[in-house]
Structures are given as C-alpha cells and as structure tokens.
Gaussian input, Z-matrix of N, CA and C with variables (Angstrom, degrees):
# hf/3-21g

backbone

0 1
 N
 C     1     B1
 C     2     B2     1     A1
 N     3     B3     2     A2     1     D1
 C     4     B4     3     A3     2     D2
 C     5     B5     4     A4     3     D3
 N     6     B6     5     A5     4     D4
 C     7     B7     6     A6     5     D5
 C     8     B8     7     A7     6     D6
 N     9     B9     8     A8     7     D7
 C    10    B10     9     A9     8     D8
 C    11    B11    10    A10     9     D9
 N    12    B12    11    A11    10    D10
 C    13    B13    12    A12    11    D11
 C    14    B14    13    A13    12    D12
 N    15    B15    14    A14    13    D13
 C    16    B16    15    A15    14    D14
 C    17    B17    16    A16    15    D15
 N    18    B18    17    A17    16    D16
 C    19    B19    18    A18    17    D17
 C    20    B20    19    A19    18    D18
 N    21    B21    20    A20    19    D19
 C    22    B22    21    A21    20    D20
 C    23    B23    22    A22    21    D21
 N    24    B24    23    A23    22    D22
 C    25    B25    24    A24    23    D23
 C    26    B26    25    A25    24    D24
 N    27    B27    26    A26    25    D25
 C    28    B28    27    A27    26    D26
 C    29    B29    28    A28    27    D27
 N    30    B30    29    A29    28    D28
 C    31    B31    30    A30    29    D29
 C    32    B32    31    A31    30    D30
 N    33    B33    32    A32    31    D31
 C    34    B34    33    A33    32    D32
 C    35    B35    34    A34    33    D33
 N    36    B36    35    A35    34    D34
 C    37    B37    36    A36    35    D35
 C    38    B38    37    A37    36    D36
 N    39    B39    38    A38    37    D37
 C    40    B40    39    A39    38    D38
 C    41    B41    40    A40    39    D39
 N    42    B42    41    A41    40    D40
 C    43    B43    42    A42    41    D41
 C    44    B44    43    A43    42    D42
 N    45    B45    44    A44    43    D43
 C    46    B46    45    A45    44    D44
 C    47    B47    46    A46    45    D45
 N    48    B48    47    A47    46    D46
 C    49    B49    48    A48    47    D47
 C    50    B50    49    A49    48    D48
 N    51    B51    50    A50    49    D49
 C    52    B52    51    A51    50    D50
 C    53    B53    52    A52    51    D51
 N    54    B54    53    A53    52    D52
 C    55    B55    54    A54    53    D53
 C    56    B56    55    A55    54    D54
 N    57    B57    56    A56    55    D55
 C    58    B58    57    A57    56    D56
 C    59    B59    58    A58    57    D57
 N    60    B60    59    A59    58    D58
 C    61    B61    60    A60    59    D59
 C    62    B62    61    A61    60    D60
 N    63    B63    62    A62    61    D61
 C    64    B64    63    A63    62    D62
 C    65    B65    64    A64    63    D63
 N    66    B66    65    A65    64    D64
 C    67    B67    66    A66    65    D65
 C    68    B68    67    A67    66    D66
 N    69    B69    68    A68    67    D67
 C    70    B70    69    A69    68    D68
 C    71    B71    70    A70    69    D69
 N    72    B72    71    A71    70    D70
 C    73    B73    72    A72    71    D71
 C    74    B74    73    A73    72    D72
 N    75    B75    74    A74    73    D73
 C    76    B76    75    A75    74    D74
 C    77    B77    76    A76    75    D75
 N    78    B78    77    A77    76    D76
 C    79    B79    78    A78    77    D77
 C    80    B80    79    A79    78    D78
 N    81    B81    80    A80    79    D79
 C    82    B82    81    A81    80    D80
 C    83    B83    82    A82    81    D81
 N    84    B84    83    A83    82    D82
 C    85    B85    84    A84    83    D83
 C    86    B86    85    A85    84    D84
 N    87    B87    86    A86    85    D85
 C    88    B88    87    A87    86    D86
 C    89    B89    88    A88    87    D87
 N    90    B90    89    A89    88    D88
 C    91    B91    90    A90    89    D89
 C    92    B92    91    A91    90    D90
 N    93    B93    92    A92    91    D91
 C    94    B94    93    A93    92    D92
 C    95    B95    94    A94    93    D93
 N    96    B96    95    A95    94    D94
 C    97    B97    96    A96    95    D95
 C    98    B98    97    A97    96    D96
 N    99    B99    98    A98    97    D97
 C   100   B100    99    A99    98    D98
 C   101   B101   100   A100    99    D99
 N   102   B102   101   A101   100   D100
 C   103   B103   102   A102   101   D101
 C   104   B104   103   A103   102   D102
 N   105   B105   104   A104   103   D103
 C   106   B106   105   A105   104   D104
 C   107   B107   106   A106   105   D105
 N   108   B108   107   A107   106   D106
 C   109   B109   108   A108   107   D107
 C   110   B110   109   A109   108   D108
 N   111   B111   110   A110   109   D109
 C   112   B112   111   A111   110   D110
 C   113   B113   112   A112   111   D111
 N   114   B114   113   A113   112   D112
 C   115   B115   114   A114   113   D113
 C   116   B116   115   A115   114   D114
 N   117   B117   116   A116   115   D115
 C   118   B118   117   A117   116   D116
 C   119   B119   118   A118   117   D117
 N   120   B120   119   A119   118   D118
 C   121   B121   120   A120   119   D119
 C   122   B122   121   A121   120   D120
 N   123   B123   122   A122   121   D121
 C   124   B124   123   A123   122   D122
 C   125   B125   124   A124   123   D123
 N   126   B126   125   A125   124   D124
 C   127   B127   126   A126   125   D125
 C   128   B128   127   A127   126   D126
 N   129   B129   128   A128   127   D127
 C   130   B130   129   A129   128   D128
 C   131   B131   130   A130   129   D129
 N   132   B132   131   A131   130   D130
 C   133   B133   132   A132   131   D131
 C   134   B134   133   A133   132   D132
 N   135   B135   134   A134   133   D133
 C   136   B136   135   A135   134   D134
 C   137   B137   136   A136   135   D135
 N   138   B138   137   A137   136   D136
 C   139   B139   138   A138   137   D137
 C   140   B140   139   A139   138   D138
 N   141   B141   140   A140   139   D139
 C   142   B142   141   A141   140   D140
 C   143   B143   142   A142   141   D141
 N   144   B144   143   A143   142   D142
 C   145   B145   144   A144   143   D143
 C   146   B146   145   A145   144   D144
 N   147   B147   146   A146   145   D145
 C   148   B148   147   A147   146   D146
 C   149   B149   148   A148   147   D147
 N   150   B150   149   A149   148   D148
 C   151   B151   150   A150   149   D149
 C   152   B152   151   A151   150   D150
 N   153   B153   152   A152   151   D151
 C   154   B154   153   A153   152   D152
 C   155   B155   154   A154   153   D153
 N   156   B156   155   A155   154   D154
 C   157   B157   156   A156   155   D155
 C   158   B158   157   A157   156   D156
 N   159   B159   158   A158   157   D157
 C   160   B160   159   A159   158   D158
 C   161   B161   160   A160   159   D159
 N   162   B162   161   A161   160   D160
 C   163   B163   162   A162   161   D161
 C   164   B164   163   A163   162   D162
 N   165   B165   164   A164   163   D163
 C   166   B166   165   A165   164   D164
 C   167   B167   166   A166   165   D165
 N   168   B168   167   A167   166   D166
 C   169   B169   168   A168   167   D167
 C   170   B170   169   A169   168   D168
 N   171   B171   170   A170   169   D169
 C   172   B172   171   A171   170   D170
 C   173   B173   172   A172   171   D171
 N   174   B174   173   A173   172   D172
 C   175   B175   174   A174   173   D173
 C   176   B176   175   A175   174   D174
 N   177   B177   176   A176   175   D175
 C   178   B178   177   A177   176   D176
 C   179   B179   178   A178   177   D177
 N   180   B180   179   A179   178   D178
 C   181   B181   180   A180   179   D179
 C   182   B182   181   A181   180   D180
 N   183   B183   182   A182   181   D181
 C   184   B184   183   A183   182   D182
 C   185   B185   184   A184   183   D183
 N   186   B186   185   A185   184   D184
 C   187   B187   186   A186   185   D185
 C   188   B188   187   A187   186   D186
 N   189   B189   188   A188   187   D187
 C   190   B190   189   A189   188   D188
 C   191   B191   190   A190   189   D189
 N   192   B192   191   A191   190   D190
 C   193   B193   192   A192   191   D191
 C   194   B194   193   A193   192   D192
 N   195   B195   194   A194   193   D193
 C   196   B196   195   A195   194   D194
 C   197   B197   196   A196   195   D195
 N   198   B198   197   A197   196   D196
 C   199   B199   198   A198   197   D197
 C   200   B200   199   A199   198   D198
 N   201   B201   200   A200   199   D199
 C   202   B202   201   A201   200   D200
 C   203   B203   202   A202   201   D201
 N   204   B204   203   A203   202   D202
 C   205   B205   204   A204   203   D203
 C   206   B206   205   A205   204   D204
 N   207   B207   206   A206   205   D205
 C   208   B208   207   A207   206   D206
 C   209   B209   208   A208   207   D207
 N   210   B210   209   A209   208   D208
 C   211   B211   210   A210   209   D209
 C   212   B212   211   A211   210   D210
 N   213   B213   212   A212   211   D211
 C   214   B214   213   A213   212   D212
 C   215   B215   214   A214   213   D213
 N   216   B216   215   A215   214   D214
 C   217   B217   216   A216   215   D215
 C   218   B218   217   A217   216   D216
 N   219   B219   218   A218   217   D217
 C   220   B220   219   A219   218   D218
 C   221   B221   220   A220   219   D219
 N   222   B222   221   A221   220   D220
 C   223   B223   222   A222   221   D221
 C   224   B224   223   A223   222   D222
 N   225   B225   224   A224   223   D223
 C   226   B226   225   A225   224   D224
 C   227   B227   226   A226   225   D225
 N   228   B228   227   A227   226   D226
 C   229   B229   228   A228   227   D227
 C   230   B230   229   A229   228   D228
 N   231   B231   230   A230   229   D229
 C   232   B232   231   A231   230   D230
 C   233   B233   232   A232   231   D231
 N   234   B234   233   A233   232   D232
 C   235   B235   234   A234   233   D233
 C   236   B236   235   A235   234   D234
 N   237   B237   236   A236   235   D235
 C   238   B238   237   A237   236   D236
 C   239   B239   238   A238   237   D237

   B1=1.3904
   B2=1.5212
   B3=1.3431
   B4=1.4837
   B5=1.5010
   B6=1.4333
   B7=1.4342
   B8=1.4731
   B9=1.2364
   B10=1.5507
   B11=1.4689
   B12=1.3224
   B13=1.4848
   B14=1.5517
   B15=1.2127
   B16=1.4982
   B17=1.4918
   B18=1.3541
   B19=1.5418
   B20=1.5368
   B21=1.3807
   B22=1.4367
   B23=1.5070
   B24=1.3487
   B25=1.3637
   B26=1.4849
   B27=1.3369
   B28=1.4565
   B29=1.5575
   B30=1.3115
   B31=1.3877
   B32=1.6174
   B33=1.3937
   B34=1.4947
   B35=1.4489
   B36=1.3900
   B37=1.4870
   B38=1.5330
   B39=1.3762
   B40=1.4188
   B41=1.5433
   B42=1.3041
   B43=1.5030
   B44=1.5140
   B45=1.3258
   B46=1.4901
   B47=1.5953
   B48=1.3349
   B49=1.3976
   B50=1.5472
   B51=1.3155
   B52=1.4484
   B53=1.5734
   B54=1.3184
   B55=1.4189
   B56=1.5588
   B57=1.2935
   B58=1.4807
   B59=1.5312
   B60=1.2938
   B61=1.4717
   B62=1.5509
   B63=1.3823
   B64=1.3970
   B65=1.5151
   B66=1.3110
   B67=1.3904
   B68=1.5219
   B69=1.2866
   B70=1.5186
   B71=1.6147
   B72=1.2963
   B73=1.4599
   B74=1.5024
   B75=1.3387
   B76=1.4126
   B77=1.4972
   B78=1.3651
   B79=1.4201
   B80=1.5610
   B81=1.3435
   B82=1.4127
   B83=1.5894
   B84=1.2757
   B85=1.5183
   B86=1.5106
   B87=1.3236
   B88=1.4384
   B89=1.5321
   B90=1.3387
   B91=1.5261
   B92=1.5109
   B93=1.4274
   B94=1.4400
   B95=1.5722
   B96=1.3343
   B97=1.4986
   B98=1.5823
   B99=1.3466
   B100=1.4908
   B101=1.5407
   B102=1.3510
   B103=1.5132
   B104=1.4632
   B105=1.3385
   B106=1.4437
   B107=1.5343
   B108=1.2532
   B109=1.4214
   B110=1.4909
   B111=1.3297
   B112=1.4965
   B113=1.4659
   B114=1.3354
   B115=1.4067
   B116=1.5530
   B117=1.3047
   B118=1.4673
   B119=1.5494
   B120=1.3993
   B121=1.4044
   B122=1.5257
   B123=1.3528
   B124=1.4945
   B125=1.4611
   B126=1.3479
   B127=1.5214
   B128=1.5127
   B129=1.3743
   B130=1.4214
   B131=1.4768
   B132=1.2708
   B133=1.5448
   B134=1.5216
   B135=1.2893
   B136=1.4597
   B137=1.5031
   B138=1.3198
   B139=1.4427
   B140=1.5556
   B141=1.3566
   B142=1.4187
   B143=1.4988
   B144=1.3036
   B145=1.4567
   B146=1.5423
   B147=1.3153
   B148=1.3410
   B149=1.6191
   B150=1.2813
   B151=1.4786
   B152=1.5163
   B153=1.3830
   B154=1.4757
   B155=1.5042
   B156=1.3809
   B157=1.4439
   B158=1.4842
   B159=1.3348
   B160=1.4546
   B161=1.5316
   B162=1.3540
   B163=1.4973
   B164=1.5492
   B165=1.3501
   B166=1.3880
   B167=1.5377
   B168=1.3316
   B169=1.4663
   B170=1.5092
   B171=1.3353
   B172=1.5029
   B173=1.5655
   B174=1.3816
   B175=1.4963
   B176=1.5145
   B177=1.3303
   B178=1.4606
   B179=1.4705
   B180=1.3450
   B181=1.4252
   B182=1.5104
   B183=1.3057
   B184=1.4752
   B185=1.5057
   B186=1.3665
   B187=1.4781
   B188=1.4732
   B189=1.2957
   B190=1.4172
   B191=1.5531
   B192=1.3363
   B193=1.4540
   B194=1.6012
   B195=1.3290
   B196=1.4330
   B197=1.5074
   B198=1.3341
   B199=1.3741
   B200=1.5322
   B201=1.2602
   B202=1.5224
   B203=1.5376
   B204=1.3235
   B205=1.3996
   B206=1.5967
   B207=1.2512
   B208=1.5481
   B209=1.4933
   B210=1.3880
   B211=1.4305
   B212=1.5180
   B213=1.3537
   B214=1.3955
   B215=1.6322
   B216=1.2588
   B217=1.5434
   B218=1.5159
   B219=1.2607
   B220=1.4282
   B221=1.4871
   B222=1.3258
   B223=1.5644
   B224=1.5682
   B225=1.2735
   B226=1.4896
   B227=1.5398
   B228=1.3663
   B229=1.4683
   B230=1.4731
   B231=1.3133
   B232=1.4188
   B233=1.4746
   B234=1.3021
   B235=1.4247
   B236=1.5548
   B237=1.3996
   B238=1.3928
   B239=1.4082
   A1=111.53
   A2=115.94
   A3=121.89
   A4=104.69
   A5=113.25
   A6=117.22
   A7=108.61
   A8=117.95
   A9=126.27
   A10=107.84
   A11=114.87
   A12=122.85
   A13=108.60
   A14=116.89
   A15=125.07
   A16=111.71
   A17=113.65
   A18=117.12
   A19=101.46
   A20=111.40
   A21=121.02
   A22=108.84
   A23=116.74
   A24=124.07
   A25=115.41
   A26=117.22
   A27=122.43
   A28=109.31
   A29=118.06
   A30=125.98
   A31=104.67
   A32=111.48
   A33=115.21
   A34=111.70
   A35=113.38
   A36=117.12
   A37=104.71
   A38=113.32
   A39=122.07
   A40=106.57
   A41=117.79
   A42=119.60
   A43=113.35
   A44=115.20
   A45=118.72
   A46=113.05
   A47=114.68
   A48=118.86
   A49=108.29
   A50=117.26
   A51=122.96
   A52=107.06
   A53=116.07
   A54=119.72
   A55=112.24
   A56=119.97
   A57=125.58
   A58=107.88
   A59=115.92
   A60=121.30
   A61=105.97
   A62=113.11
   A63=115.59
   A64=113.65
   A65=118.79
   A66=126.92
   A67=111.41
   A68=116.69
   A69=122.90
   A70=107.04
   A71=117.47
   A72=118.66
   A73=109.08
   A74=119.04
   A75=119.72
   A76=115.18
   A77=119.32
   A78=121.98
   A79=110.67
   A80=114.84
   A81=118.49
   A82=113.99
   A83=116.11
   A84=121.36
   A85=106.55
   A86=118.87
   A87=119.15
   A88=111.31
   A89=115.19
   A90=115.95
   A91=113.99
   A92=116.91
   A93=118.51
   A94=108.06
   A95=115.25
   A96=117.72
   A97=111.04
   A98=114.50
   A99=115.09
   A100=112.96
   A101=113.43
   A102=114.04
   A103=113.15
   A104=120.12
   A105=122.11
   A106=107.42
   A107=119.85
   A108=118.42
   A109=116.96
   A110=116.87
   A111=119.96
   A112=114.53
   A113=121.31
   A114=125.96
   A115=110.14
   A116=117.12
   A117=125.40
   A118=114.69
   A119=114.87
   A120=116.50
   A121=115.91
   A122=115.52
   A123=122.85
   A124=108.85
   A125=115.26
   A126=119.71
   A127=113.48
   A128=112.34
   A129=121.50
   A130=113.91
   A131=119.55
   A132=122.34
   A133=109.88
   A134=114.59
   A135=120.62
   A136=110.53
   A137=116.42
   A138=122.63
   A139=104.40
   A140=112.29
   A141=120.13
   A142=112.39
   A143=118.55
   A144=123.06
   A145=109.66
   A146=120.98
   A147=124.23
   A148=108.69
   A149=111.58
   A150=118.84
   A151=109.85
   A152=115.08
   A153=117.39
   A154=107.03
   A155=112.29
   A156=120.81
   A157=107.33
   A158=118.55
   A159=123.18
   A160=114.27
   A161=113.04
   A162=115.16
   A163=109.92
   A164=119.20
   A165=122.65
   A166=113.58
   A167=114.36
   A168=119.36
   A169=109.46
   A170=117.88
   A171=121.23
   A172=106.56
   A173=109.74
   A174=118.75
   A175=107.53
   A176=114.88
   A177=122.93
   A178=111.35
   A179=119.10
   A180=121.74
   A181=112.96
   A182=114.48
   A183=122.91
   A184=109.10
   A185=119.36
   A186=121.75
   A187=105.95
   A188=116.61
   A189=128.36
   A190=107.03
   A191=117.53
   A192=120.67
   A193=109.93
   A194=117.64
   A195=122.12
   A196=109.67
   A197=116.37
   A198=124.06
   A199=111.55
   A200=120.91
   A201=125.74
   A202=110.43
   A203=117.84
   A204=121.51
   A205=116.11
   A206=112.82
   A207=120.59
   A208=108.48
   A209=114.53
   A210=121.05
   A211=105.53
   A212=118.04
   A213=123.95
   A214=113.87
   A215=113.73
   A216=116.36
   A217=108.27
   A218=119.50
   A219=127.23
   A220=117.65
   A221=115.47
   A222=120.49
   A223=107.60
   A224=116.84
   A225=117.51
   A226=111.22
   A227=112.83
   A228=121.82
   A229=117.95
   A230=118.56
   A231=122.86
   A232=110.27
   A233=114.62
   A234=116.11
   A235=112.87
   A236=120.43
   A237=121.36
   A238=114.58
   D1=138.62
   D2=174.16
   D3=-112.72
   D4=164.62
   D5=176.16
   D6=-120.94
   D7=135.79
   D8=172.29
   D9=-99.59
   D10=138.31
   D11=175.45
   D12=-122.23
   D13=116.70
   D14=-172.67
   D15=-125.05
   D16=137.26
   D17=169.63
   D18=-114.10
   D19=134.25
   D20=175.99
   D21=-126.11
   D22=120.62
   D23=175.21
   D24=-104.53
   D25=161.62
   D26=-178.55
   D27=-133.65
   D28=136.07
   D29=-178.90
   D30=-109.99
   D31=137.58
   D32=175.83
   D33=-91.96
   D34=126.49
   D35=173.84
   D36=-126.38
   D37=107.66
   D38=-173.34
   D39=63.84
   D40=-124.24
   D41=179.95
   D42=-97.52
   D43=2.01
   D44=-179.76
   D45=-99.27
   D46=146.21
   D47=171.17
   D48=-97.18
   D49=128.45
   D50=-178.59
   D51=-104.73
   D52=133.58
   D53=177.86
   D54=-75.23
   D55=125.46
   D56=176.40
   D57=-81.39
   D58=173.15
   D59=177.94
   D60=-72.36
   D61=129.42
   D62=178.67
   D63=-68.23
   D64=155.71
   D65=-178.02
   D66=-119.07
   D67=119.82
   D68=-177.63
   D69=-85.57
   D70=132.32
   D71=-177.60
   D72=-120.67
   D73=159.91
   D74=-176.42
   D75=-81.98
   D76=-23.34
   D77=178.28
   D78=-154.04
   D79=173.60
   D80=-179.26
   D81=-59.81
   D82=-44.10
   D83=-177.05
   D84=-58.90
   D85=-47.64
   D86=-179.02
   D87=-60.63
   D88=-45.24
   D89=179.08
   D90=-61.16
   D91=-37.83
   D92=178.76
   D93=-65.70
   D94=-44.41
   D95=-176.99
   D96=-60.47
   D97=-43.97
   D98=179.90
   D99=-66.96
   D100=-39.11
   D101=174.84
   D102=-62.03
   D103=-35.88
   D104=179.74
   D105=-66.13
   D106=-41.17
   D107=178.09
   D108=-70.21
   D109=-35.69
   D110=168.84
   D111=-64.31
   D112=-23.07
   D113=-173.79
   D114=-59.23
   D115=-33.30
   D116=-176.34
   D117=-81.86
   D118=-16.07
   D119=-174.80
   D120=-127.61
   D121=2.38
   D122=179.55
   D123=-124.82
   D124=158.71
   D125=177.18
   D126=-65.57
   D127=-34.28
   D128=-177.48
   D129=-156.90
   D130=151.61
   D131=177.09
   D132=-151.87
   D133=144.18
   D134=172.23
   D135=-135.06
   D136=143.78
   D137=175.10
   D138=-119.13
   D139=129.30
   D140=-172.57
   D141=-130.44
   D142=156.04
   D143=168.40
   D144=-126.29
   D145=151.45
   D146=177.62
   D147=-156.53
   D148=124.29
   D149=172.74
   D150=-71.44
   D151=146.26
   D152=171.95
   D153=-153.70
   D154=158.62
   D155=179.69
   D156=-112.08
   D157=118.48
   D158=-176.82
   D159=-70.46
   D160=-23.87
   D161=-179.82
   D162=-78.49
   D163=-44.01
   D164=-172.09
   D165=-95.77
   D166=-23.97
   D167=179.85
   D168=86.80
   D169=6.99
   D170=-177.31
   D171=-79.89
   D172=147.07
   D173=179.59
   D174=-120.15
   D175=139.17
   D176=174.52
   D177=-84.35
   D178=-175.94
   D179=-178.92
   D180=-70.65
   D181=140.50
   D182=-179.94
   D183=-76.94
   D184=135.32
   D185=-179.45
   D186=-124.26
   D187=132.59
   D188=178.05
   D189=-82.98
   D190=116.68
   D191=-178.97
   D192=-94.34
   D193=-34.32
   D194=170.84
   D195=-157.37
   D196=152.64
   D197=-174.18
   D198=-145.68
   D199=121.40
   D200=-173.72
   D201=-133.38
   D202=136.83
   D203=170.88
   D204=72.06
   D205=-149.78
   D206=-178.21
   D207=-86.40
   D208=126.21
   D209=173.87
   D210=-125.15
   D211=130.62
   D212=179.04
   D213=-55.30
   D214=141.55
   D215=-179.76
   D216=-59.75
   D217=136.06
   D218=-177.27
   D219=78.88
   D220=-0.17
   D221=-173.96
   D222=-62.77
   D223=-33.43
   D224=-174.95
   D225=-124.58
   D226=34.34
   D227=178.41
   D228=80.27
   D229=4.50
   D230=174.73
   D231=-99.62
   D232=172.09
   D233=-178.36
   D234=-117.97
   D235=13.78
   D236=174.63
   D237=-101.29

C-alpha cells in the first residue's frame, strides 16, 4: 500500500465554493504546511491522506490531516 497526501483548497465566488486544483504532497508534514499557508488566502482548505493499492485499485480510509475555513458539504465524505 502507498499513501497519497493531497491539499485541496476552495475559492469563494459569490455564495459558491469553487474547487481549486488539488496539490499532491510527498508527506503529511508537507501537506499540513501547505494547507496552513493556504488558510490565509483561500475560503477553505483541507489536507488529507489516503492509502491505496496500485495493483488492485483499492483505497483505504481517508484521513483529514488539517481543515481550515469553509469546506463544501460532502467534500471529505461527511454530510455536514
């Protein structure tokens, strides 16, 4: 199993949150640092990690490493 580390930010346009291009990071610390920097300039940002198996295509549980600001409902598998 490998682990992907992703930072996803959101920009506010009017009353809508627009998904920015996700950023892949090399480790959890980098993802948290980048999310922390984006927190000051974006409406919302999350840093996540998720294990995956390249051979089978299976994904493990998604883990939230950092979460700042407004995040769209369902963006990280929750409904709030």
